[in-house]
VOPAGU-2260 file (C-alpha; in pm, 1 decimal, decimal comma):
REM VOPAGU-2260
SITE   aa  ch    i         X         Y         Z
SITE  MET   A    0   -1107,6   -2656,6    -592,6
SITE  THR   A    1   -1258,3   -2405,1    -832,5
SITE  ALA   A    2   -1455,7   -2089,6    -771,3
SITE  ARG   A    3   -1705,8   -1923,2    -997,4
SITE  PHE   A    4   -1700,9   -1551,6   -1065,7
SITE  ASP   A    5   -1926,6   -1343,9   -1287,0
SITE  GLY   A    6   -1733,6   -1228,9   -1590,7
SITE  ALA   A    7   -1436,0   -1459,9   -1545,0
SITE  GLU   A    8   -1302,3   -1635,5   -1851,0
SITE  ASP   A    9   -1506,3   -1951,1   -1901,6
SITE  GLY   A   10   -1676,2   -1864,6   -1569,4
SITE  VAL   A   11   -1411,8   -2059,3   -1377,8
SITE  PHE   A   12   -1092,6   -1976,8   -1193,6
SITE  ALA   A   13    -889,6   -2298,2   -1199,2
SITE  ARG   A   14    -610,3   -2283,1    -944,9
SITE  PRO   A   15    -621,8   -2609,4    -748,3
SITE  ALA   A   16    -387,0   -2472,1    -480,7
SITE  THR   A   17    -597,2   -2161,4    -418,1
SITE  PRO   A   18    -872,6   -2210,1    -159,6
SITE  VAL   A   19   -1222,0   -2083,9    -230,1
SITE  ASN   A   20   -1223,2   -1915,1     111,2
SITE  VAL   A   21    -974,7   -1659,6     -29,7
SITE  ILE   A   22   -1135,2   -1608,2    -368,7
SITE  THR   A   23   -1491,5   -1566,9    -246,8
SITE  PRO   A   24   -1415,2   -1277,7      -5,0
SITE  LEU   A   25   -1208,5   -1112,8    -279,0
SITE  VAL   A   26   -1498,9   -1134,2    -523,7
SITE  ARG   A   27   -1748,5   -1003,6    -268,0
SITE  LEU   A   28   -1517,9    -717,2    -173,6
SITE  GLU   A   29   -1473,4    -621,4    -538,7
SITE  GLN   A   30   -1849,7    -610,1    -579,0
SITE  TYR   A   31   -1878,5    -401,6    -261,0
SITE  VAL   A   32   -1632,2    -131,0    -369,7
SITE  ARG   A   33   -1754,8    -119,0    -729,4
SITE  ALA   A   34   -2114,7     -71,4    -612,6
SITE  ARG   A   35   -1993,3     231,3    -413,3
SITE  ARG   A   36   -1796,8     370,2    -708,9
SITE  TYR   A   37   -1471,6     330,9    -512,5
SITE  ALA   A   38   -1560,9     620,8    -281,1
SITE  GLY   A   39   -1589,8     627,6      95,2
SITE  TYR   A   40   -1454,4     763,4     419,9
SITE  ASP   A   41   -1099,3     770,6     554,7
SITE  PRO   A   42    -989,0     728,2     917,5
SITE  TYR   A   43    -811,2    1065,3     906,0
SITE  ASP   A   44   -1068,8    1279,1     722,6
SITE  ALA   A   45   -1184,2    1478,4    1029,2
SITE  LEU   A   46   -1098,8    1815,6     872,5
SITE  GLY   A   47   -1360,5    1741,1     608,8
SITE  SER   A   48   -1605,2    1858,4     874,9
SITE  PRO   A   49   -1669,7    2235,1     863,4
SITE  THR   A   50   -1713,0    2224,2    1240,9
SITE  ILE   A   51   -1376,7    2062,2    1313,0
SITE  ARG   A   52   -1200,9    2264,5    1042,0
SITE  SER   A   53   -1312,7    2587,3    1211,3
SITE  VAL   A   54   -1155,4    2496,4    1546,2
SITE  PRO   A   55    -863,2    2739,3    1588,8
SITE  SER   A   56    -642,0    2513,9    1801,3
SITE  PRO   A   57    -423,0    2264,9    1609,0
SITE  THR   A   58    -397,7    2054,8    1924,8
SITE  VAL   A   59    -775,1    2024,3    1952,7
SITE  ARG   A   60    -808,8    1950,4    1580,0
SITE  MET   A   61    -547,8    1675,3    1616,6
SITE  ALA   A   62    -730,8    1530,5    1916,7
SITE  LEU   A   63   -1059,5    1529,7    1724,5
SITE  THR   A   64    -887,9    1362,1    1430,6
SITE  GLN   A   65    -765,8    1085,3    1660,1
SITE  LEU   A   66   -1113,6    1056,6    1810,8
SITE  LEU   A   67   -1258,1     980,0    1467,9
SITE  VAL   A   68    -978,6     731,6    1394,9
SITE  TYR   A   69   -1056,3     519,3    1699,0
SITE  SER   A   70   -1424,6     582,6    1766,0
SITE  PRO   A   71   -1633,0     269,3    1695,0
SITE  VAL   A   72   -1929,4     499,7    1628,9
SITE  ASP   A   73   -1910,5     671,5    1291,2
SITE  LEU   A   74   -1963,2    1043,2    1351,8
SITE  ARG   A   75   -1902,5    1156,6     995,9
SITE  ARG   A   76   -2260,2    1213,8     882,1
SITE  PRO   A   77   -2356,5    1439,2    1173,5
SITE  LEU   A   78   -2025,0    1620,1    1127,9
SITE  ARG   A   79   -2103,4    1665,5     754,7
SITE  ILE   A   80   -1794,2    1485,6     629,7
SITE  ALA   A   81   -1847,4    1375,9     269,9
SITE  PRO   A   82   -1711,3    1049,0     128,1
SITE  GLY   A   83   -1446,7    1084,5    -142,3
SITE  THR   A   84   -1216,6     897,4    -376,2
SITE  ASN   A   85    -860,3     864,1    -256,1
SITE  PRO   A   86    -583,1     854,8    -522,7
SITE  LYS   A   87    -386,7     593,4    -330,4
SITE  ALA   A   88    -698,3     376,1    -302,8
SITE  ILE   A   89    -765,0     414,3    -675,6
SITE  ALA   A   90    -407,8     303,8    -750,3
SITE  LEU   A   91    -448,9       0,4    -524,6
SITE  PHE   A   92    -776,2     -90,6    -694,0
SITE  ILE   A   93    -608,4     -70,8   -1035,8
SITE  SER   A   94    -324,7    -298,5    -921,2
SITE  SER   A   95    -582,8    -534,8    -768,6
SITE  TYR   A   96    -769,6    -559,0   -1096,4
SITE  CYS   A   97    -443,9    -629,9   -1278,1
SITE  ASN   A   98    -377,8    -918,9   -1038,6
SITE  MET   A   99    -730,1   -1048,6   -1090,8
SITE  ARG   A  100    -699,1   -1021,2   -1468,2
SITE  ARG   A  101    -369,9   -1212,4   -1466,8
SITE  CYS   A  102    -538,3   -1489,0   -1268,2
SITE  GLY   A  103    -837,8   -1515,0   -1499,3
SITE  LEU   A  104   -1077,4   -1369,5   -1243,5
SITE  MET   A  105   -1200,6   -1100,5   -1484,6
SITE  SER   A  106   -1301,5   -1098,7   -1847,4
SITE  PRO   A  107   -1104,9    -865,4   -2077,2
SITE  GLU   A  108   -1419,1    -656,4   -2132,1
SITE  THR   A  109   -1489,4    -605,6   -1762,3
SITE  PHE   A  110   -1122,7    -535,5   -1691,8
SITE  ASP   A  111   -1101,7    -271,2   -1964,3
SITE  GLU   A  112   -1423,2    -106,2   -1847,9
SITE  VAL   A  113   -1335,1     -74,1   -1480,3
SITE  THR   A  114    -967,1      15,0   -1521,9
SITE  THR   A  115   -1038,3     278,7   -1789,0
SITE  GLY   A  116   -1271,9     454,8   -1548,5
SITE  LEU   A  117   -1026,0     429,6   -1260,9
SITE  VAL   A  118    -738,8     567,5   -1468,7
SITE  GLU   A  119    -956,9     862,0   -1569,7
SITE  GLU   A  120   -1038,1     924,8   -1203,2
SITE  LEU   A  121    -672,0     901,7   -1106,6
SITE  LEU   A  122    -559,7    1144,4   -1376,0
SITE  ARG   A  123    -837,6    1388,6   -1281,2
SITE  SER   A  124    -710,4    1400,3    -924,9
SITE  GLN   A  125    -343,2    1469,2   -1002,8
SITE  VAL   A  126    -173,3    1774,3    -855,2
SITE  SER   A  127     -53,6    2019,0   -1120,6
SITE  GLY   A  128     250,7    2243,5   -1124,6
SITE  TYR   A  129     527,2    1983,6   -1097,1
SITE  HIS   A  130     762,6    1810,9   -1342,2
SITE  GLY   A  131     561,3    1492,1   -1352,0
SITE  LEU   A  132     236,8    1327,1   -1251,3
SITE  CYS   A  133     190,4    1333,4    -874,7
SITE  TRP   A  134     -77,5    1300,5    -610,0
SITE  GLY   A  135    -156,2    1394,8    -253,5
SITE  ILE   A  136    -465,0    1315,3     -45,8
SITE  TYR   A  137    -817,4    1434,6    -123,2
SITE  PHE   A  138    -883,3    1593,2     218,9
SITE  ASP   A  139    -708,5    1829,8     457,5
SITE  LEU   A  140    -508,2    1632,3     713,0
SITE  GLN   A  141    -407,1    1759,4    1055,4
SITE  ASP   A  142     -44,3    1652,9    1102,7
SITE  GLY   A  143      80,2    1781,3    1434,9
SITE  ARG   A  144      50,4    2158,9    1425,7
SITE  SER   A  145      39,5    2182,6    1047,2
SITE  VAL   A  146    -230,0    2103,3     792,1
SITE  ILE   A  147    -147,1    1897,0     484,6
SITE  GLU   A  148    -369,9    2007,8     198,5
SITE  PRO   A  149    -471,9    1813,0    -115,3
SITE  SER   A  150    -247,9    2041,2    -321,8
SITE  MET   A  151      60,4    1900,2    -146,2
SITE  PRO   A  152     177,7    1589,4    -339,0
SITE  SER   A  153     392,5    1319,5    -180,6
SITE  ILE   A  154     611,6    1029,9    -281,5
SITE  VAL   A  155     376,2     767,3    -134,0
SITE  PRO   A  156      55,2     797,6    -339,9
SITE  THR   A  157     265,6     889,5    -642,5
SITE  SER   A  158     466,8     567,6    -608,5
SITE  PHE   A  159     151,7     358,9    -577,7
SITE  ALA   A  160      11,1     529,6    -887,1
SITE  GLY   A  161     334,7     461,5   -1075,6
SITE  HIS   A  162     319,0      92,3    -988,9
SITE  ALA   A  163     -47,4      81,0   -1091,9
SITE  PHE   A  164      43,0     223,1   -1433,9
SITE  LEU   A  165     323,5     -30,9   -1472,2
SITE  ASP   A  166      83,6    -308,2   -1373,6
SITE  LEU   A  167    -149,6    -189,7   -1649,3
SITE  TYR   A  168     140,5    -175,0   -1893,1
SITE  ASP   A  169     237,9    -532,9   -1805,5
SITE  VAL   A  170    -118,2    -655,6   -1861,3
SITE  THR   A  171    -219,2    -450,8   -2166,3
SITE  GLY   A  172     107,7    -351,8   -2334,8
SITE  GLU   A  173     -33,3      -0,9   -2388,4
SITE  HIS   A  174     260,7     239,9   -2403,1
SITE  ARG   A  175      66,7     530,8   -2253,7
SITE  TYR   A  176      70,8     356,8   -1917,3
SITE  LEU   A  177     449,4     330,6   -1926,9
SITE  GLU   A  178     463,6     701,9   -2009,7
SITE  HIS   A  179     242,3     779,8   -1709,9
SITE  ALA   A  180     470,3     574,6   -1484,1
SITE  LEU   A  181     781,4     749,8   -1614,6
SITE  SER   A  182     609,8    1081,6   -1548,8
SITE  CYS   A  183     564,9     976,3   -1185,0
SITE  CYS   A  184     939,9     909,8   -1176,5
SITE  ASP   A  185    1000,2    1261,7   -1309,7
SITE  PHE   A  186     825,4    1397,1   -1001,2
SITE  ILE   A  187    1037,4    1183,9    -768,6
SITE  THR   A  188    1368,8    1273,8    -929,6
SITE  ASN   A  189    1302,2    1641,4   -1004,0
SITE  ASP   A  190    1061,1    1775,4    -741,3
SITE  LEU   A  191    1157,4    1601,3    -418,9
SITE  ASN   A  192    1451,3    1699,6    -203,3
SITE  ILE   A  193    1732,3    1446,0    -196,0
SITE  LEU   A  194    1938,5    1404,1     118,7
SITE  GLU   A  195    2299,1    1317,7      35,2
SITE  ALA   A  196    2457,5    1104,4     305,5
SITE  GLY   A  197    2763,0     884,9     336,8
SITE  GLU   A  198    2544,7     574,7     322,0
SITE  GLY   A  199    2350,8     684,2      12,7
SITE  ILE   A  200    2055,9     913,3     -59,7
SITE  CYS   A  201    1708,9     963,3      81,8
SITE  PHE   A  202    1414,3    1110,1    -108,0
SITE  SER   A  203    1198,5    1352,7      87,8
SITE  TYR   A  204     833,5    1280,1     160,9
SITE  ARG   A  205     705,5    1598,1      -4,8
SITE  PRO   A  206     864,4    1874,8    -213,4
SITE  GLU   A  207     846,5    2122,1      74,9
SITE  ASP   A  208    1012,9    1905,9     343,6
SITE  HIS   A  209    1347,1    1742,5     413,8
SITE  LYS   A  210    1225,7    1444,7     615,8
SITE  ALA   A  211    1413,6    1115,0     599,0
SITE  ILE   A  212    1139,7     850,8     615,2
SITE  HIS   A  213    1261,1     501,8     527,4
SITE  ASN   A  214     940,7     350,2     390,3
SITE  ALA   A  215     874,3     653,2     169,7
SITE  ASN   A  216    1235,6     663,5      49,6
SITE  VAL   A  217    1241,0     301,5     -66,5
SITE  MET   A  218     890,4     318,0    -214,1
SITE  GLY   A  219    1012,9     582,0    -456,0
SITE  ALA   A  220    1332,4     388,9    -516,2
SITE  ALA   A  221    1140,9      68,2    -593,6
SITE  LEU   A  222     936,5     249,9    -857,4
SITE  LEU   A  223    1254,5     388,9   -1016,0
SITE  SER   A  224    1404,7      40,9   -1020,8
SITE  ARG   A  225    1097,6    -108,8   -1186,3
SITE  ALA   A  226    1074,5     176,2   -1439,2
SITE  ALA   A  227    1440,0     126,1   -1535,6
SITE  SER   A  228    1370,8    -243,1   -1597,7
SITE  GLN   A  229    1091,8    -140,9   -1838,1
SITE  GLY   A  230    1319,0      76,4   -2048,9
SITE  GLY   A  231    1324,4     391,4   -1838,7
SITE  PRO   A  232    1642,9     594,8   -1796,4
SITE  GLU   A  233    1932,9     384,0   -1674,4
SITE  GLU   A  234    2018,2     651,2   -1416,2
SITE  TYR   A  235    1705,0     543,5   -1227,1
SITE  ARG   A  236    1874,1     215,1   -1141,7
SITE  GLY   A  237    2166,0     393,2    -979,7
SITE  LEU   A  238    1942,7     631,6    -786,8
SITE  ALA   A  239    1735,9     339,1    -662,4
SITE  ALA   A  240    2044,3     152,2    -542,6
SITE  ARG   A  241    2173,9     456,0    -354,6
SITE  ALA   A  242    1837,2     507,3    -185,7
SITE  PHE   A  243    1829,5     143,9     -76,2
SITE  ASP   A  244    2189,6     178,5      41,1
SITE  PHE   A  245    2076,7     455,0     277,2
SITE  SER   A  246    1785,3     265,7     429,6
SITE  VAL   A  247    1959,9     -73,4     442,4
SITE  ALA   A  248    2247,2      92,9     628,4
SITE  HIS   A  249    1997,4     215,5     887,9
SITE  GLN   A  250    1838,0    -124,4     951,7
SITE  GLU   A  251    1839,5    -207,8    1323,6
SITE  ASP   A  252    2026,9    -508,5    1458,6
SITE  ASP   A  253    1699,8    -696,8    1515,5
SITE  GLY   A  254    1595,4    -655,6    1150,9
SITE  SER   A  255    1351,4    -367,4    1199,9
SITE  TRP   A  256    1367,4      -9,5    1080,8
SITE  ALA   A  257    1295,4     312,8    1263,1
SITE  TYR   A  258    1014,5     505,3    1095,5
SITE  GLY   A  259    1251,0     792,0    1016,7
SITE  ILE   A  260    1559,4     981,9    1116,1
SITE  ASP   A  261    1620,5    1352,6    1173,9
SITE  PRO   A  262    1883,8    1452,9     913,4
SITE  GLN   A  263    2018,3    1725,2    1142,8
SITE  THR   A  264    2044,1    1543,8    1476,1
SITE  GLY   A  265    2042,7    1178,9    1371,4
SITE  ARG   A  266    1763,7    1114,6    1621,0
SITE  LYS   A  267    1540,0     823,3    1522,9
SITE  ARG   A  268    1163,2     806,5    1543,4
SITE  PHE   A  269    1041,5     455,5    1619,0
SITE  GLN   A  270     697,6     337,4    1508,3
SITE  ILE   A  271     701,4     -37,2    1451,6
SITE  ASP   A  272     390,7    -133,4    1256,0
SITE  TYR   A  273     279,3    -206,5     897,9
SITE  HIS   A  274     541,1      39,5     765,9
SITE  GLN   A  275     793,2    -243,6     808,7
SITE  GLY   A  276     597,3    -426,6     538,9
SITE  PHE   A  277     621,2    -125,2     306,6
SITE  ILE   A  278    1000,8    -141,7     328,1
SITE  LEU   A  279    1007,5    -517,0     271,8
SITE  ASP   A  280     775,2    -490,7     -29,4
SITE  SER   A  281    1005,3    -230,3    -178,8
SITE  LEU   A  282    1310,5    -448,1    -118,3
SITE  LEU   A  283    1131,1    -736,7    -288,1
SITE  ASP   A  284    1065,8    -516,8    -591,7
SITE  PHE   A  285    1424,8    -391,7    -597,9
SITE  LEU   A  286    1561,5    -747,3    -589,7
SITE  LEU   A  287    1317,6    -855,7    -860,7
SITE  TYR   A  288    1370,0    -569,5   -1102,2
SITE  SER   A  289    1733,2    -465,1   -1041,3
SITE  ARG   A  290    1880,3    -804,0    -947,5
SITE  PRO   A  291    2173,6    -645,3    -760,7
SITE  GLY   A  292    2489,9    -849,2    -730,3
SITE  ASN   A  293    2561,4    -743,6    -372,3
SITE  PRO   A  294    2402,0    -993,6    -131,1
SITE  ARG   A  295    2352,3    -731,4     141,5
SITE  TYR   A  296    2008,9    -636,2       4,5
SITE  ARG   A  297    1875,4    -991,5      22,7
SITE  GLU   A  298    2031,6   -1033,5     366,4
SITE  ALA   A  299    1849,7    -720,0     480,9
SITE  LEU   A  300    1526,8    -856,3     333,2
SITE  LEU   A  301    1553,6   -1194,3     507,2
SITE  LYS   A  302    1644,7   -1031,6     837,5
SITE  GLY   A  303    1353,3    -788,1     806,5
SITE  MET   A  304    1109,3   -1063,4     707,4
SITE  ALA   A  305    1210,8   -1268,4    1011,0
SITE  PHE   A  306    1143,9    -971,5    1240,4
SITE  PHE   A  307     813,7    -892,4    1068,6
SITE  ARG   A  308     688,4   -1246,6    1112,9
SITE  SER   A  309     816,8   -1330,7    1459,4
SITE  GLU   A  310     764,0    -995,1    1630,1
SITE  GLN   A  311     463,1    -843,0    1454,2
SITE  PHE   A  312     236,3   -1145,6    1405,0
SITE  ASP   A  313     112,5   -1427,2    1623,2
SITE  PRO   A  314     137,7   -1777,7    1474,2
SITE  SER   A  315    -242,1   -1760,3    1436,0
SITE  GLY   A  316    -204,4   -1483,8    1176,9
SITE  ARG   A  317    -319,8   -1203,4    1405,8
SITE  SER   A  318    -102,6    -894,0    1392,1
SITE  LEU   A  319       9,0    -680,8    1680,8
SITE  TRP   A  320     -70,9    -309,8    1663,2
SITE  ARG   A  321     238,6     -97,5    1726,7
SITE  LEU   A  322     509,5    -271,8    1919,0
SITE  PRO   A  323     496,1    -340,6    2203,5
SITE  TRP   A  324     116,3    -289,7    2211,4
SITE  ARG   A  325     -95,4    -584,4    2100,3
SITE  TRP   A  326    -435,5    -423,4    2049,4
SITE  PRO   A  327    -623,8    -324,5    1845,7
SITE  VAL   A  328    -572,7    -547,6    1545,7
SITE  ASP   A  329    -560,3    -302,6    1254,7
SITE  ILE   A  330    -691,8    -417,0     915,4
SITE  HIS   A  331    -411,1    -225,9     741,9
SITE  HIS   A  332    -152,9    -437,1     923,4
SITE  GLN   A  333    -338,2    -758,3     839,4
SITE  ALA   A  334    -353,2    -660,7     473,0
SITE  GLN   A  335      12,7    -562,8     468,0
SITE  GLY   A  336     110,9    -896,4     614,6
SITE  ILE   A  337     -85,6   -1083,4     348,7
SITE  ALA   A  338      70,2    -877,7      70,0
SITE  THR   A  339     428,4    -892,4     198,1
SITE  PHE   A  340     440,7   -1263,6     275,6
SITE  SER   A  341     262,8   -1337,8     -52,5
SITE  LYS   A  342     524,4   -1146,7    -250,8
SITE  GLY   A  343     807,0   -1302,0     -48,5
SITE  TRP   A  344     740,8   -1660,3    -152,4
SITE  ARG   A  345    1031,3   -1663,3    -399,4
SITE  HIS   A  346    1280,8   -1602,6    -119,5
SITE  ASP   A  347    1123,7   -1844,3     129,2
SITE  PRO   A  348     841,3   -2080,4      27,2
SITE  ALA   A  349     718,4   -2080,1     390,4
SITE  ASN   A  350     607,4   -1717,7     345,0
SITE  LEU   A  351     314,8   -1817,0     125,5
SITE  PRO   A  352     140,3   -2049,6     373,3
SITE  PHE   A  353     184,1   -1782,6     639,6
SITE  ALA   A  354      20,9   -1524,0     412,1
SITE  LEU   A  355    -272,1   -1764,0     382,8
SITE  THR   A  356    -278,8   -1804,1     762,4
SITE  ILE   A  357    -306,4   -1426,0     801,8
SITE  ALA   A  358    -578,6   -1413,4     537,3
SITE  ASP   A  359    -775,4   -1689,7     707,7
SITE  TRP   A  360    -760,3   -1513,0    1045,6
SITE  THR   A  361    -865,4   -1182,3     888,5
SITE  ILE   A  362   -1155,2   -1333,8     697,6
SITE  GLU   A  363   -1272,3   -1520,5    1006,8
SITE  ASN   A  364   -1249,4   -1221,8    1243,0
SITE  MET   A  365   -1280,4    -898,0    1043,8
SITE  LEU   A  366   -1511,4    -963,0     747,8
SITE  ASP   A  367   -1864,2    -820,3     756,3
SITE  ARG   A  368   -2166,3    -990,1     601,3
SITE  ASP   A  369   -2191,0    -722,5     330,7
SITE  GLY   A  370   -1836,4    -792,6     207,2
SITE  HIS   A  371   -1638,0    -510,6     369,7
SITE  PHE   A  372   -1360,5    -551,8     625,8
SITE  TYR   A  373   -1363,5    -394,6     972,1
SITE  HIS   A  374   -1123,0    -121,4    1075,7
SITE  HIS   A  375   -1015,6    -256,2    1416,5
SITE  LYS   A  376   -1062,6    -575,2    1616,4
SITE  TYR   A  377   -1049,0    -585,1    1996,0
SITE  PRO   A  378   -1061,0    -880,7    2235,8
SITE  LEU   A  379   -1430,8    -818,1    2307,1
SITE  GLY   A  380   -1554,1    -633,3    2001,1
SITE  ALA   A  381   -1470,7    -452,6    1678,4
SITE  ASN   A  382   -1475,6    -114,5    1509,0
SITE  ARG   A  383   -1687,5    -210,1    1207,1
SITE  ILE   A  384   -1663,1     120,4    1017,7
SITE  SER   A  385   -1580,7      77,3     649,9
SITE  TYR   A  386   -1288,4     285,0     523,2
SITE  ILE   A  387   -1231,3     280,7     148,7
SITE  ARG   A  388    -851,5     327,1     143,6
SITE  TRP   A  389    -735,1     200,7     480,5
SITE  SER   A  390    -943,3    -115,4     479,3
SITE  GLN   A  391   -1111,2    -207,1     151,3
SITE  ALA   A  392    -845,1    -102,1    -101,0
SITE  TRP   A  393    -570,3    -267,1     100,7
SITE  MET   A  394    -762,1    -590,7     152,8
SITE  MET   A  395    -860,5    -611,8    -213,9
SITE  PHE   A  396    -498,0    -561,2    -312,0
SITE  SER   A  397    -361,3    -809,7     -58,8
SITE  LEU   A  398    -610,3   -1086,0    -137,2
SITE  SER   A  399    -555,4   -1042,2    -511,1
SITE  GLN   A  400    -178,8   -1056,9    -452,5
SITE  LEU   A  401    -220,5   -1375,7    -250,0
SITE  VAL   A  402    -424,2   -1541,7    -525,8
SITE  ARG   A  403    -167,8   -1431,9    -784,8
SITE  SER   A  404     130,0   -1551,9    -579,7
SITE  MET   A  405     -28,0   -1889,5    -513,7
SITE  GLY   A  406     -86,1   -1932,3    -885,1
SITE  GLU   A  407     274,1   -1834,4    -962,3
SITE  ALA   A  408     405,5   -2076,8    -700,9
SITE  VAL   A  409     199,9   -2362,9    -850,7
SITE  GLU   A  410     331,1   -2282,6   -1199,5
SITE  GLY   A  411     690,2   -2230,8   -1078,4
SITE  ASP   A  412     701,1   -1874,2   -1211,5
SITE  PRO   A  413    1058,8   -1746,9   -1160,3
C-alpha cells in the first residue's frame, strides 16, 4: 500500500508493510497541531485560572486541578485559562518531524521550515540561570501542598529536548544541535542532585529536590548515553551505566518498577501506569547507544516488557489505567504503548505487531473527526477534550515512531 501526503518526496510514502490506517491519522494529526501553532491546553493547567490560583487552600487547589483533569466538560474558557506551548510537547513534535522526515513523509523544505520555528520556540522557553539548557512547564502546577512554577526546570522536559536536538543532528548533521544536546547534559550532570547508593546513582527530578524517581533517573541517563555515543564526554557513559544500575537493581520481581523510592526510609511509592514505558524506552536507548556487555540490562528490559504487555494491556490493544484499575483508558498510556513496543522490535519482533494492534484500537476508539485524539475513553463514553501535550504530541510521536520502526524492520536496519 502507499499513502499520499502533501509535501512528501515524490508525493508518495512507499512502505509496503506500513498500513494506510496508521499514516493517514498521523498526517491528519500533524495538520491539526500545525494549524493551531502547536499550542493548546494541558490536563493540569488549572492554576492558569486567576480564580483557582487565588484560592488560599492547597488542598482545594489540588482538588480543583483534579476536577479539570477528569471533567469531560472543558471549563477552561469560563475560568480564563489561556492555551500555551509546552516545552515537552515542542520537543516531541520535533522528534516526530524527524521520524517523518526519515520516512520520506516530509519534503526537506517543509521539514526545515517547521523544525526551525519549533527550535526557536523551544530555545525561547528555556529556564535561565543554570549550567546548561533546561526546561520546566509553562504553567503553575499544584503538586500536593506545593506549587511548581515555570522557573523550576526538571530532568524530564530537558531530556526530551536533548533527544529532540540529537534527532535533528542525526537528520541534518548540523553541529549546533549536538551542542544544544550537550548543554542539556550539562544541566543534568551539574545542576541536579545525585543520590549515591550501593546499587548506583540516581539523578534528582529538579535541582531543589532529592527525590529518587526511576523513570526520571533513567531518562536523564539515556540522554547521557546517547550523547556519549555522538562524541560527548566519555564520563557520560559511566554516569549513565551507574544510573541504570540503580534503577535495574530496584526492579520488582514481576518486572515492574515502583514510581519512586524515599532515599531516607526506603519506602516505595507504587503507581503502575505509562511510566513503566518511560523506563523501558530509556533501557532501549541505553542498550542501543552504550551496548553494555553485562546481560542484566537486557534481561531487565525483557522482563519489564513482558509485564508491560501482559499486565497493562489487553490483547485487543486497550490499556488499563493504573493497576489494578481498568478505566479510564488514557491516551497517554495508549501512545506510550505504541512508542515502546515500536522501539522494542529489535529485541522481540512480536513487539511491532502489538504496537500496531494498540494503534488500531486507539484510532478506532479515540480519534475525533477533526484529527485530534481524545483524552479518556470509558465503557459508555469519552472525554473528548484536546490536550496538546498529553494527547496530541504523544500520539504524533508514537505514530511517527511506529511508521519509522516498521520501515526499519522491513529494511532490516540493525
